[in-house]
C-alpha positions as CSV (number, residue, x, y, z in Angstrom):
1,X,56.2,47.3,-65.8
2,X,54.0,46.0,-68.6
3,X,55.7,42.7,-68.5
4,X,55.1,42.3,-64.7
5,X,51.4,43.1,-65.2
6,X,51.2,40.5,-68.0
7,X,52.8,37.9,-65.7
8,X,50.3,38.7,-62.9
9,X,47.4,38.3,-65.4
10,X,48.7,34.8,-66.3
11,X,48.9,33.9,-62.6
12,X,45.3,35.0,-62.0
13,X,44.1,33.1,-65.0
14,X,46.0,30.0,-63.8
15,X,44.5,30.2,-60.4
16,X,41.1,30.7,-61.9
17,X,41.5,27.6,-64.1
18,X,42.6,25.5,-61.0
19,X,39.7,26.7,-59.0
20,X,37.3,26.0,-61.9
21,X,38.7,22.5,-62.3
22,X,38.4,21.9,-58.5
23,X,34.8,23.1,-58.6
24,X,34.1,20.8,-61.5
25,X,35.6,17.9,-59.6
26,X,33.5,18.7,-56.5
27,X,30.4,18.9,-58.7
28,X,31.2,15.6,-60.3
29,X,31.8,13.9,-56.9
30,X,28.6,15.3,-55.4
31,X,26.7,14.2,-58.4
32,X,28.2,10.7,-58.1
33,X,27.4,10.5,-54.5
34,X,23.9,11.8,-55.0
35,X,22.9,9.7,-58.0
36,X,25.4,6.8,-58.3
37,X,26.5,6.0,-54.7
38,X,23.5,7.6,-53.0
39,X,21.3,4.5,-53.3
40,X,24.0,2.3,-51.9
41,X,24.6,4.6,-48.9
42,X,20.8,5.0,-48.4
43,X,20.4,1.2,-48.4
44,X,23.4,0.9,-46.0
45,X,22.0,3.5,-43.6
46,X,18.5,1.8,-43.7
47,X,20.0,-1.6,-43.0
48,X,21.8,-0.2,-40.0
49,X,18.8,1.6,-38.6
50,X,15.8,-0.5,-39.8
51,X,15.7,-4.2,-39.8
52,X,13.2,-7.0,-40.4
53,X,12.6,-9.4,-37.5
54,X,10.9,-12.8,-37.6
55,X,7.7,-13.2,-35.5
56,X,7.5,-16.9,-34.6
57,X,4.1,-18.4,-35.3
58,X,2.2,-20.0,-32.4
59,X,2.5,-23.8,-32.6
60,X,-0.7,-25.7,-32.7
61,X,-1.8,-27.5,-29.6
62,X,-1.3,-31.2,-29.0
63,X,-4.3,-33.0,-27.5
64,X,-5.0,-36.4,-26.0
65,X,-7.7,-38.6,-27.4
66,X,-10.2,-37.2,-24.8
67,X,-9.3,-33.6,-25.6
68,X,-6.9,-32.9,-22.7
69,X,-4.0,-30.6,-23.5
70,X,-0.7,-32.4,-23.8
71,X,1.3,-29.5,-25.2
72,X,0.4,-25.9,-25.9
73,X,2.1,-22.7,-26.9
74,X,1.8,-19.8,-24.4
75,X,2.8,-16.3,-25.4
76,X,5.0,-14.5,-22.9
77,X,5.3,-10.7,-23.0
78,X,7.9,-8.2,-22.0
79,X,6.8,-4.6,-21.6
80,X,9.4,-1.7,-21.9
81,X,9.1,2.1,-22.0
82,X,10.7,4.5,-24.4
83,X,11.1,7.6,-22.2
84,X,11.8,9.9,-25.2
85,X,8.7,9.0,-27.3
86,X,5.8,10.7,-25.5
87,X,5.2,14.4,-25.7
88,X,5.8,16.4,-22.5
89,X,2.1,17.3,-22.0
90,X,1.0,13.7,-22.6
91,X,3.5,12.3,-20.1
92,X,2.6,14.8,-17.5
93,X,-1.2,14.3,-18.0
94,X,-1.0,10.4,-17.8
95,X,1.9,9.6,-15.4
96,X,-0.2,9.4,-12.2
97,X,-2.9,7.2,-13.7
98,X,-0.3,5.0,-15.5
99,X,1.5,4.5,-12.2
100,X,-1.6,3.6,-10.3
101,X,-2.7,1.1,-13.0
102,X,0.7,-0.6,-13.1
103,X,0.7,-0.9,-9.4
104,X,-2.7,-2.8,-9.5
105,X,-1.5,-5.3,-12.0
106,X,2.2,-5.8,-11.2
107,X,2.0,-5.3,-7.4
108,X,4.7,-2.7,-6.6
109,X,3.6,0.7,-5.1
110,X,2.4,3.4,-7.4
111,X,5.1,5.7,-6.2
112,X,7.7,3.2,-7.4
113,X,6.4,3.3,-11.0
114,X,6.0,7.1,-10.9
115,X,9.6,7.5,-9.8
116,X,11.1,5.0,-12.3
117,X,9.1,6.2,-15.3
118,X,10.0,9.8,-14.5
119,X,13.7,8.8,-14.1
120,X,13.6,7.0,-17.4
121,X,12.3,10.1,-19.2
122,X,14.8,12.5,-17.6
123,X,17.7,10.1,-18.5
124,X,16.3,9.6,-22.0
125,X,16.2,5.9,-21.4
126,X,14.6,4.4,-24.5
127,X,14.4,0.8,-23.3
128,X,13.3,0.9,-19.7
129,X,12.1,-2.6,-18.5
130,X,8.7,-2.5,-16.8
131,X,7.8,-6.2,-16.6
132,X,8.6,-9.6,-18.2
133,X,7.0,-13.0,-18.3
134,X,3.5,-11.5,-18.6
135,X,0.5,-13.5,-19.7
136,X,-1.7,-12.5,-22.6
137,X,-4.3,-11.1,-20.2
138,X,-1.8,-9.0,-18.4
139,X,-0.4,-7.7,-21.7
140,X,-3.8,-6.6,-22.9
141,X,-4.5,-4.8,-19.7
142,X,-1.2,-2.9,-19.7
143,X,-1.5,-2.0,-23.4
144,X,-4.8,-0.2,-22.5
145,X,-3.4,1.8,-19.6
146,X,-3.2,5.6,-19.8
147,X,-0.4,6.9,-22.0
148,X,0.4,3.3,-23.3
149,X,-3.0,3.3,-25.1
150,X,-1.5,6.0,-27.4
151,X,0.7,3.4,-29.0
152,X,4.5,2.9,-29.5
153,X,5.3,6.3,-30.9
154,X,3.0,8.5,-28.9
155,X,2.8,6.5,-25.7
156,X,6.3,5.0,-25.6
157,X,5.2,1.4,-25.0
158,X,7.5,-1.3,-26.4
159,X,6.2,-4.8,-26.5
160,X,8.3,-7.9,-26.9
161,X,6.7,-11.3,-27.4
162,X,8.1,-14.9,-27.3
163,X,6.3,-18.2,-27.4
164,X,6.9,-20.8,-24.7
165,X,5.9,-24.5,-25.0
166,X,4.2,-25.9,-22.0
167,X,3.1,-29.5,-21.0
168,X,0.1,-29.2,-18.8
169,X,0.2,-32.8,-17.6
170,X,3.9,-32.4,-16.5
171,X,6.6,-35.0,-17.4
172,X,4.2,-37.9,-18.1
173,X,4.8,-39.2,-21.6
174,X,7.2,-36.3,-22.2
175,X,9.4,-38.2,-24.5
176,X,6.5,-39.3,-26.7
177,X,5.1,-35.8,-26.8
178,X,8.5,-34.8,-27.8
179,X,10.0,-31.4,-28.9
180,X,11.8,-29.4,-31.5
181,X,15.0,-27.7,-30.3
182,X,18.1,-26.0,-31.7
183,X,21.2,-27.6,-30.2
184,X,24.5,-25.9,-29.4
185,X,25.7,-26.5,-32.9
186,X,22.7,-24.8,-34.4
187,X,21.2,-28.1,-35.6
188,X,17.5,-28.8,-35.3
189,X,16.8,-31.7,-32.9
190,X,13.4,-33.4,-33.2
191,X,11.8,-36.0,-31.0
192,X,8.4,-37.6,-30.4
193,X,5.1,-36.3,-31.9
194,X,6.2,-32.7,-31.7
195,X,9.2,-33.4,-34.0
196,X,7.4,-35.9,-36.3
197,X,4.4,-33.6,-36.9
198,X,6.2,-30.3,-36.8
199,X,5.1,-29.3,-40.3
200,X,1.5,-29.2,-39.1
201,X,2.2,-27.8,-35.6
202,X,4.6,-25.1,-36.5
203,X,2.5,-22.8,-38.7
204,X,4.1,-19.9,-40.6
205,X,6.2,-17.1,-39.1
206,X,5.5,-13.5,-39.6
207,X,7.7,-10.4,-40.0
208,X,8.0,-7.1,-38.2
209,X,10.1,-4.0,-39.0
210,X,12.1,-2.6,-36.2
211,X,14.1,0.6,-35.9
212,X,17.4,0.8,-34.1
213,X,17.3,3.2,-31.2
214,X,20.0,3.3,-28.6
215,X,22.7,0.9,-27.3
216,X,21.9,-1.8,-29.9
217,X,18.2,-1.9,-28.9
218,X,15.4,-2.2,-31.5
219,X,11.9,-0.8,-31.5
220,X,8.9,-1.7,-33.7
221,X,8.7,0.7,-36.6
222,X,4.9,0.7,-36.5
223,X,2.0,-0.8,-34.6
224,X,1.1,-3.4,-37.3
225,X,3.3,-6.3,-38.4
226,X,4.5,-6.5,-42.0
227,X,3.4,-10.1,-42.2
228,X,1.1,-11.5,-39.6
229,X,2.2,-15.0,-38.3
230,X,-0.2,-17.9,-39.0
231,X,-0.8,-20.3,-36.2
232,X,-0.1,-24.0,-36.6
233,X,-2.7,-26.8,-36.8
234,X,-3.8,-28.8,-33.7
235,X,-2.8,-32.4,-33.5
236,X,-5.0,-34.9,-31.8
237,X,-3.0,-37.9,-30.5
238,X,-4.2,-41.4,-29.5
239,X,-2.9,-41.0,-25.9
240,X,-5.6,-41.5,-23.2
241,X,-4.5,-39.4,-20.2
242,X,-6.3,-41.7,-17.7
243,X,-4.6,-44.8,-19.0
244,X,-1.3,-42.9,-19.4
245,X,-1.3,-41.9,-15.7
246,X,-2.0,-45.5,-14.6
247,X,0.8,-46.9,-16.8
248,X,3.3,-44.3,-15.8
249,X,2.9,-44.7,-12.0
250,X,2.7,-48.5,-12.2
251,X,6.0,-48.6,-14.0
252,X,7.6,-46.0,-11.8
253,X,6.6,-47.9,-8.7
254,X,8.2,-51.2,-10.0
255,X,11.4,-49.5,-11.2
256,X,11.9,-47.9,-7.8
257,X,11.1,-51.1,-5.9
258,X,13.6,-53.2,-8.0
259,X,16.1,-50.3,-8.3
260,X,16.1,-51.0,-12.1
261,X,18.1,-49.1,-14.6
262,X,15.2,-48.3,-17.0
263,X,12.0,-49.6,-18.4
264,X,9.0,-49.0,-20.6
265,X,5.3,-49.8,-20.9
266,X,3.0,-49.4,-23.9
267,X,-0.8,-49.9,-23.9
268,X,-2.4,-50.3,-27.4
269,X,-6.0,-50.5,-28.5
270,X,-6.4,-53.9,-30.1
271,X,-8.7,-53.2,-33.0
272,X,-7.1,-49.9,-34.2
273,X,-3.5,-50.0,-33.1
274,X,-3.9,-46.7,-31.3
275,X,-1.3,-46.3,-28.6
276,X,-3.3,-45.3,-25.5
277,X,-0.3,-45.0,-23.2
278,X,3.5,-45.1,-23.4
279,X,5.9,-44.5,-20.6
280,X,9.7,-44.6,-20.9
281,X,11.6,-44.1,-17.6
282,X,15.4,-44.1,-17.0
283,X,17.4,-43.4,-13.9
284,X,19.7,-40.4,-13.5
285,X,22.9,-40.2,-11.4
286,X,20.8,-39.3,-8.4
287,X,18.5,-42.3,-8.7
288,X,15.6,-40.2,-10.0
289,X,13.5,-41.6,-12.8
290,X,12.4,-39.5,-15.7
291,X,11.4,-39.7,-19.4
292,X,15.0,-40.2,-20.6
293,X,14.8,-42.0,-23.9
294,X,12.0,-43.6,-26.0
295,X,13.0,-47.2,-25.1
296,X,9.8,-48.7,-26.4
297,X,10.5,-47.3,-29.9
298,X,14.2,-47.1,-30.1
299,X,15.8,-49.9,-28.0
300,X,16.1,-53.2,-30.0
301,X,17.4,-56.1,-27.9
302,X,17.1,-59.9,-27.5
303,X,13.6,-60.4,-26.2
304,X,14.0,-63.9,-24.7
305,X,11.0,-66.0,-24.0
306,X,8.4,-63.6,-25.4
307,X,9.7,-64.5,-28.8
308,X,8.5,-68.1,-28.3
309,X,5.1,-67.0,-29.5
310,X,6.5,-67.1,-33.0
311,X,7.6,-70.7,-32.5
312,X,4.1,-71.7,-31.5
313,X,2.4,-69.9,-34.4
314,X,4.7,-71.3,-37.0
315,X,4.6,-74.9,-35.8
316,X,0.8,-74.9,-35.6
317,X,0.1,-73.0,-38.8
318,X,2.7,-74.9,-40.9
319,X,1.0,-78.1,-39.6
320,X,4.3,-79.4,-38.2
321,X,2.9,-80.6,-34.9
322,X,0.0,-79.9,-32.5
323,X,0.0,-78.5,-29.0
324,X,-0.5,-82.0,-27.7
325,X,3.0,-83.2,-29.1
326,X,5.1,-84.5,-26.2
327,X,8.8,-83.6,-25.7
328,X,11.4,-84.8,-23.2
329,X,13.0,-81.8,-21.4
330,X,16.2,-84.0,-20.8
331,X,16.6,-82.9,-17.2
332,X,16.5,-79.2,-18.2
333,X,19.5,-79.2,-20.5
334,X,20.2,-80.0,-24.2
335,X,23.4,-79.5,-26.2
336,X,23.8,-78.1,-29.8
337,X,27.4,-78.0,-31.2
338,X,28.9,-77.7,-27.8
339,X,26.5,-74.9,-26.7
340,X,23.9,-75.6,-24.0
341,X,20.3,-74.6,-23.8
342,X,19.0,-74.8,-20.2
343,X,15.6,-74.4,-18.5
344,X,15.3,-71.9,-15.7
345,X,13.8,-74.7,-13.6
346,X,16.6,-77.0,-12.5
347,X,16.0,-80.6,-13.5
348,X,13.6,-79.7,-16.2
349,X,10.0,-80.7,-16.5
350,X,10.2,-84.3,-17.6
351,X,8.0,-85.3,-20.5
352,X,5.5,-82.6,-21.3
353,X,3.4,-81.3,-24.2
354,X,4.2,-78.5,-26.5
355,X,1.4,-76.4,-24.9
356,X,2.7,-77.0,-21.4
357,X,6.2,-76.3,-22.5
358,X,5.1,-72.9,-23.7
359,X,3.1,-72.3,-20.5
360,X,6.0,-73.0,-18.2
361,X,8.4,-71.4,-20.8
362,X,10.7,-74.4,-21.2
363,X,13.6,-73.5,-23.4
364,X,14.5,-77.1,-24.0
365,X,10.9,-78.0,-25.2
366,X,10.6,-75.0,-27.5
367,X,14.0,-75.3,-29.0
368,X,13.6,-79.0,-29.8
369,X,10.2,-78.3,-31.4
370,X,11.6,-75.7,-33.7
371,X,14.9,-77.3,-34.5
372,X,13.5,-80.8,-35.2
373,X,10.8,-79.4,-37.6
374,X,12.8,-76.6,-39.4
375,X,16.4,-77.7,-39.4
376,X,16.2,-78.8,-43.0
377,X,14.2,-75.8,-44.1
378,X,15.1,-72.9,-41.7
379,X,14.0,-70.4,-44.4
380,X,10.4,-71.5,-43.9
381,X,10.6,-70.4,-40.2
382,X,12.5,-67.2,-40.9
383,X,10.2,-66.2,-43.9
384,X,7.2,-66.3,-41.6
385,X,9.0,-63.9,-39.2
386,X,9.8,-61.7,-42.2
387,X,6.1,-61.8,-43.4
388,X,5.2,-60.1,-40.1
389,X,7.6,-57.3,-40.8
390,X,9.8,-58.1,-37.8
391,X,13.0,-58.0,-39.9
392,X,12.6,-54.3,-40.5
393,X,11.5,-51.1,-38.6
394,X,7.8,-50.5,-38.1
395,X,8.2,-47.3,-40.1
396,X,7.0,-45.0,-37.3
397,X,7.1,-41.2,-37.9
398,X,9.6,-40.8,-35.1
399,X,13.4,-40.4,-35.4
400,X,15.6,-43.0,-33.7
401,X,13.4,-46.1,-34.3
402,X,15.4,-49.2,-33.3
403,X,16.7,-51.6,-36.0
404,X,15.6,-55.1,-35.6
405,X,17.9,-58.1,-36.3
406,X,16.5,-61.3,-37.7
407,X,19.2,-63.7,-38.9
408,X,18.6,-65.0,-42.5
409,X,19.7,-68.4,-43.7
410,X,21.6,-66.6,-46.5
411,X,23.7,-64.6,-44.1
412,X,27.4,-65.4,-43.9
413,X,27.3,-65.8,-40.2
414,X,24.3,-68.2,-40.1
415,X,25.5,-71.3,-38.3
416,X,24.1,-74.6,-36.9
417,X,23.2,-73.0,-33.6
418,X,21.4,-69.9,-35.1
419,X,18.0,-71.6,-35.5
420,X,17.9,-73.2,-32.0
421,X,19.0,-69.9,-30.4
422,X,16.3,-68.0,-32.3
423,X,13.7,-70.4,-30.9
424,X,14.1,-69.1,-27.3
425,X,14.7,-65.4,-28.3
426,X,18.4,-65.1,-28.6
427,X,20.5,-64.0,-31.6
428,X,17.6,-61.8,-32.6
429,X,16.7,-58.2,-31.7
430,X,13.4,-56.5,-31.8
431,X,11.9,-53.4,-30.1
432,X,9.3,-53.7,-27.4
433,X,6.8,-52.1,-29.8
434,X,7.5,-54.7,-32.4
435,X,6.9,-57.5,-29.9
436,X,3.6,-55.9,-28.8
437,X,2.5,-55.5,-32.4
438,X,2.8,-59.4,-32.8
439,X,0.9,-60.1,-29.7
440,X,-1.7,-57.5,-30.6
441,X,-2.2,-59.4,-33.9
442,X,-3.1,-62.6,-32.0
443,X,-5.6,-60.6,-29.8
444,X,-7.0,-59.1,-33.0
445,X,-7.8,-62.5,-34.5
446,X,-4.8,-62.4,-36.8
447,X,-5.0,-58.9,-38.2
448,X,-1.6,-57.2,-37.6
449,X,-2.0,-53.4,-37.3
450,X,0.6,-50.7,-37.1
451,X,0.9,-48.8,-33.9
452,X,-0.3,-45.2,-34.4
453,X,0.1,-42.2,-32.2
454,X,-1.9,-39.5,-34.0
455,X,-5.6,-39.7,-35.0
456,X,-6.3,-36.3,-36.6
457,X,-4.9,-32.9,-37.6
458,X,-7.4,-30.0,-37.2
459,X,-7.8,-26.3,-37.7
460,X,-10.4,-25.4,-35.2
461,X,-13.3,-27.6,-36.2
462,X,-12.0,-28.3,-39.7
463,X,-10.3,-31.6,-40.3
464,X,-7.0,-31.2,-42.2
465,X,-5.9,-34.9,-42.2
466,X,-7.1,-38.1,-40.6
467,X,-4.9,-41.1,-39.8
468,X,-6.8,-44.4,-40.1
469,X,-5.8,-47.9,-39.1
470,X,-2.9,-49.3,-41.1
471,X,-2.8,-53.0,-41.7
472,X,0.7,-54.6,-41.8
473,X,-0.6,-58.2,-42.4
474,X,-4.3,-58.9,-42.8
475,X,-4.0,-62.5,-41.5
476,X,-0.8,-63.7,-39.7
477,X,-2.2,-67.3,-39.5
478,X,-5.4,-69.3,-39.6
479,X,-8.3,-68.9,-37.2
480,X,-7.7,-72.4,-35.9
481,X,-4.1,-71.4,-35.0
482,X,-5.3,-68.2,-33.4
483,X,-7.8,-70.0,-31.2
484,X,-5.1,-72.5,-30.0
485,X,-2.5,-69.8,-29.3
486,X,-5.0,-67.7,-27.4
487,X,-5.9,-70.6,-25.2
488,X,-2.3,-71.4,-24.4
489,X,-1.6,-67.7,-23.6
490,X,-4.6,-67.7,-21.2
491,X,-3.1,-70.8,-19.5
492,X,0.2,-69.0,-19.0
493,X,-1.6,-66.7,-16.6
494,X,-3.9,-69.3,-15.2
495,X,-1.4,-72.0,-14.3
496,X,1.9,-71.3,-16.1
497,X,4.8,-68.9,-15.4
498,X,2.3,-66.0,-14.9
499,X,0.1,-67.8,-12.4
500,X,1.0,-65.3,-9.7
501,X,-0.9,-62.7,-11.8
502,X,-4.1,-64.6,-12.1
503,X,-7.3,-63.0,-10.9
504,X,-10.8,-64.5,-10.9
505,X,-12.2,-60.9,-11.2
506,X,-10.8,-60.1,-14.6
507,X,-9.1,-62.2,-17.3
508,X,-5.7,-61.7,-18.9
509,X,-3.5,-63.6,-21.4
510,X,0.1,-63.2,-22.1
511,X,3.7,-64.4,-21.9
512,X,6.5,-63.8,-19.4
513,X,10.1,-63.2,-20.6
514,X,13.5,-63.0,-18.9
515,X,16.4,-62.4,-21.2
516,X,20.1,-62.0,-20.5
517,X,21.5,-58.8,-22.0
518,X,25.1,-58.0,-22.9
519,X,26.2,-61.6,-21.9
520,X,28.6,-61.7,-24.8
521,X,30.4,-58.4,-24.0
522,X,33.6,-58.4,-21.9
523,X,33.3,-62.1,-21.1
524,X,29.9,-61.5,-19.5
525,X,31.1,-59.0,-16.9
526,X,28.3,-56.6,-17.8
527,X,25.6,-59.1,-18.1
528,X,22.2,-58.2,-16.7
529,X,18.6,-59.2,-17.1
530,X,15.6,-57.7,-19.0
531,X,12.3,-58.8,-17.5
532,X,9.1,-58.5,-19.6
533,X,5.5,-59.4,-19.8
534,X,3.4,-58.9,-22.9
535,X,-0.2,-59.9,-23.5
536,X,-3.8,-58.6,-23.8
537,X,-7.0,-58.2,-21.7
538,X,-9.8,-59.1,-21.3
539,X,-8.6,-62.5,-22.5
540,X,-11.9,-63.6,-24.3
541,X,-12.7,-60.3,-26.0
542,X,-9.5,-58.3,-26.0
543,X,-9.7,-54.6,-25.9
544,X,-6.1,-53.7,-25.0
545,X,-2.7,-55.2,-25.5
546,X,0.2,-54.2,-23.3
547,X,3.9,-54.8,-23.0
548,X,6.2,-54.1,-20.0
549,X,10.0,-54.3,-20.1
550,X,12.3,-53.6,-17.1
551,X,16.0,-53.5,-17.7
552,X,18.6,-54.4,-15.0
553,X,16.4,-55.1,-12.0
554,X,18.2,-55.8,-8.7
555,X,19.1,-59.5,-8.5
556,X,19.7,-59.4,-4.7
557,X,16.7,-61.7,-3.9
558,X,17.0,-63.7,-7.2
559,X,13.7,-62.1,-8.2
560,X,14.4,-60.8,-11.6
561,X,11.9,-63.0,-13.6
562,X,9.3,-61.5,-15.9
563,X,6.4,-62.7,-13.9
564,X,7.8,-61.0,-10.7
565,X,9.2,-57.8,-12.1
566,X,7.2,-56.8,-15.2
567,X,4.0,-58.9,-14.7
568,X,2.7,-56.8,-11.7
569,X,2.9,-53.6,-13.8
570,X,0.7,-55.3,-16.5
571,X,-1.7,-56.6,-13.9
572,X,-2.0,-53.2,-12.2
573,X,-2.8,-51.5,-15.5
574,X,-5.4,-54.1,-16.4
575,X,-6.9,-54.1,-12.9
576,X,-7.3,-50.3,-12.8
577,X,-8.9,-50.1,-16.2
578,X,-11.3,-52.9,-15.3
579,X,-12.0,-51.5,-11.8
580,X,-12.4,-47.8,-12.7
581,X,-14.0,-48.1,-16.1
582,X,-17.9,-47.9,-16.0
583,X,-19.7,-51.1,-16.8
584,X,-23.0,-51.4,-18.7
585,X,-25.5,-54.0,-17.9
586,X,-27.8,-55.0,-20.8
587,X,-31.4,-55.6,-19.9
588,X,-32.7,-58.5,-22.0
589,X,-36.2,-59.5,-23.0
590,X,-37.7,-56.0,-22.8
591,X,-40.4,-56.9,-25.3
592,X,-41.7,-59.9,-23.4
593,X,-45.2,-59.1,-22.0
594,X,-46.5,-59.9,-18.6
595,X,-50.2,-60.6,-18.4
596,X,-50.7,-59.1,-14.9
597,X,-48.8,-56.0,-15.8
598,X,-50.9,-55.6,-18.9
599,X,-54.1,-55.8,-16.9
600,X,-52.9,-53.3,-14.2
601,X,-51.7,-50.9,-17.0
602,X,-55.0,-51.0,-18.8
603,X,-56.9,-50.3,-15.6
604,X,-54.6,-47.4,-14.8
605,X,-55.0,-46.0,-18.3
606,X,-58.8,-46.2,-18.0
607,X,-58.8,-44.2,-14.8
608,X,-56.3,-41.7,-16.1
609,X,-58.3,-41.1,-19.3
610,X,-61.7,-40.9,-17.6
611,X,-63.8,-38.0,-18.9
612,X,-67.0,-38.9,-17.0
613,X,-66.7,-36.1,-14.4
614,X,-67.2,-38.7,-11.7
615,X,-64.9,-39.8,-8.8
616,X,-63.0,-43.0,-10.0
617,X,-62.5,-46.1,-7.9
618,X,-58.8,-46.2,-6.8
619,X,-59.1,-48.9,-4.1
620,X,-56.4,-51.5,-4.5
621,X,-54.2,-49.3,-6.5
622,X,-50.7,-48.3,-5.5
623,X,-50.7,-45.1,-3.5
624,X,-48.4,-43.3,-6.0
625,X,-50.6,-44.2,-8.9
626,X,-53.8,-43.2,-7.2
627,X,-52.4,-39.8,-6.1
628,X,-51.3,-39.1,-9.7
629,X,-54.7,-39.9,-11.2
630,X,-56.7,-37.9,-8.7
631,X,-54.4,-34.8,-8.8
632,X,-54.6,-34.8,-12.6
633,X,-58.4,-34.7,-12.2
634,X,-58.1,-31.5,-10.2
635,X,-58.6,-32.9,-6.7
636,X,-56.5,-32.2,-3.6
637,X,-55.2,-35.5,-2.3
638,X,-54.2,-36.3,1.3
639,X,-52.6,-39.8,1.6
640,X,-52.3,-41.5,5.0
641,X,-50.0,-44.5,5.4
642,X,-47.9,-46.5,2.9
643,X,-48.9,-49.1,0.3
644,X,-52.1,-49.7,-1.6
645,X,-55.3,-47.7,-1.2
646,X,-57.6,-49.3,1.4
647,X,-60.2,-46.6,1.7
648,X,-61.1,-43.4,-0.1
649,X,-63.1,-40.5,1.5
650,X,-65.0,-39.7,-1.6
651,X,-67.0,-42.6,-3.0
652,X,-66.6,-43.8,-6.5
653,X,-69.4,-42.4,-8.8
654,X,-69.8,-39.1,-6.8
655,X,-69.8,-35.9,-8.9
656,X,-66.2,-34.6,-9.3
657,X,-65.6,-31.1,-8.0
658,X,-62.3,-29.3,-8.7
659,X,-60.1,-28.5,-5.8
660,X,-62.1,-30.7,-3.4
661,X,-60.0,-32.7,-0.9
662,X,-60.0,-36.6,-1.0
663,X,-58.4,-38.6,1.8
664,X,-56.8,-41.9,0.9
665,X,-56.0,-44.5,3.6
666,X,-53.0,-46.7,2.5
667,X,-51.9,-50.1,3.9
């Protein structure tokens, strides 16, 4: 019996020890959870229920040179309702007034909002949609409505904001205005001014803490943001909306008429290099033209005859020959190493001067002039081209600038026909903007300036950064050469290939170009024409330079030449600017005195300044002057007739009485 009792005691002690050890283990585990693992689980719980969200900053505005909006950020708001958040008494007190207010702003009946809000509360819907795509004004109004004015936690209002980029002038210059977008691969795509100057426009994003509510939905944790977003700076471009509109529609009209594939036009201010207009239009599968690619900046191709300007500048400035030098066009065809250079005019032009050869765009004349004078030193010709920077990109801030191609005598593929082919714009490649930069230098008396698209970065009225004129080459050639080249460019329009563009009402100077493109691919099966015109206006005192390039115009009527296709666009732009721009007439010789006028003025002054208290003699004076003098003296004047004073009812020398009537007879 004693032994059994002893065994039971051991069992009890054993069980007690086991229970004690288990209790210790539980205490240890709880301690570990509380103090060791607790912070981890707290952090995990917080991450799953509270999260930081980015608030995108409003991008700065992009303006034209005259202050018109080209691109702006507009906030769009979505308003939702947390049906659980408001207290019962607050909801009941404000539901009628809130429904009426929403009806006034959003248009649906008050009963609709009353029913839907009540339903959301009954169903404990914490993310009920009230309205989306609201303007800032609408958002402010709704935020102040009954119940919602209590805030997110007491009133249940949930506000979501996103920023939308808008172009107020539509699709005009859309490619140059540009964008920043994330593509399907998550990569940032940048284009135009928006992409190039994003670091100024984008500002700094803010942060807001949100709490997870139901069904994966998030609600702001408090009314204030953790970090407020900072808006971007404003960018002021060089684009002139008026000139841009002219250029865009002039190009569009011509592309449609010739059913062309694509084209571009650029208008640049001569002195500064500021691009006032740039339009790039390409055709989609439905035949509709839109801002497809930035052809003016990114498309380098063989320019054809517009490249001949380099021939003329080099020959004259290197003192090789003068414009009066005569060449035989050899019936419109010459041969170099089995390859033929032909004039567009069958039969050629006979024997003509270099100047005339340029004016009529004779390939045979221009090729002979260059080849004969530079065949033994081609590097002299090419180095001049290099000195103008045409052998490399302009260094514009945009992505996708085209790469020029200027053959160098040191290249492995330089051959005996490279130089003559360069002379009429083949075997080389430049962008339209590079060609314009050269012609603009001639218009600017030899100073070559870089095209610029942005003038200033501002924060309200404070200037952050200015972009001044950038000089590429201070003097591309002598003043004598510039004068001769300008004269020849004027004659191109007056009586050369561009004579159909001539107008006695306004002056223009420039060069036509018609180049074959893709003639070497697939045996010439895909060959097409690129028609161009580049020059400046007014011809004598250039203010603007302009280039127009049209690719693949219809050849049905054999009317694909630069003067016919691209030239009218150039003329339309120049004409509209001349016609619609206000003119200022200068009045000269303002300081020259007229004896009779001096006498009349002195007599008038004497009568005006009289202090004698007597009636003055106004006979012979102009009626208007007489009335002014007498009324200033306090008399009531009645004038009969038109012209000068013949008679006056109160005689000169009588005592002057205030408010007395005097009658003047005029004739």
